[in-house]
N, C-alpha and C positions, 0 to 999 in steps of 0.2 A: 921468342917464337918468331918463325919466319913464315910469311904467307906470300904465295905467288898465284896470280890468276893464270889460268890455262884453258885452252879450248880443246875439248875432246871430240868435237864433231867428226873428225876423220876416222875415229875408231868406234863410232857408234853404228849400230847397237853393239854393246860390248859383248865379245865372245868369251867363252869359258877359258880359252888359252890366254887371252889378253888379261882377264881378271886374275888368273893364276900368276902370271908374270909380275903384275903390279903388286899383288899381295906378297909374293915371295921376296921381291926387292924390299918392300916396306918392312918386312919382318927381319931383315938383316940388321936393322938399326935399333938402337935402344930407345930412341926418342919416341914420343907419341906422334903418330902420323895420321892425319885426317884429310878427307875430301869434304868440301862444303858446297852445297848447291841449294838455292832457294830455302834457306834456313834449315836444311837437313844436314846433319853432321854424321859422317861415316868413318869408321875405323878403316883405314886403307890396308891394314894387315888382314882384313877379313874378305876372303874371296866371295863368300856368300853375300856379304854386304855389298860388295862391288857389283855383283850380278843383279841384285835386287834394287839398287839405287835408281831413282828416277832422275835422270839427267835431262835438263831442258833441251829442247830441239836445237837451240843454237849452240849447245855444247859447252857453255861457259860454266866453269867450276873454279874453286880455289883449292890449292893444295897447301897444307900447313904442317909444319913440324915443330915440336917443342921438346928440347932436351939437349944433352951434351953434344950429340953428333948431328944436330938439326941441319947445319949448313951442308954437310956431306950428303945427308939423306935427300934434301931438296935437289941438289945438283944431280945426284944419281937418278932420281925420279924424272926430272926434266929430260935427262939424256934418254932414259928408257922410253918415255912417252914420245919423244921426237923420232926415235927409231921405229916405234910401233906405227906412227902416223905415216912414215915413208913406205911401209910395206904395202 
């Protein structure tokens, strides 16, 4: 399992299009892909879950992937989130 802390504050509040992009990317990988925040664990492949997740005001979450393609999944997600934060 790979776990990476990340700050989502620049993309909060999360919009429908942002959640769709995150869920679509996560769904491309076979590994389990989750977001964690304040003891809440969320399937990152779920757009509805992403939209309903309570992310702390400071934006700090952890992304985690577990499976055969976990390294590629984490790298792709970090790249997507970086691009979304620049917009």
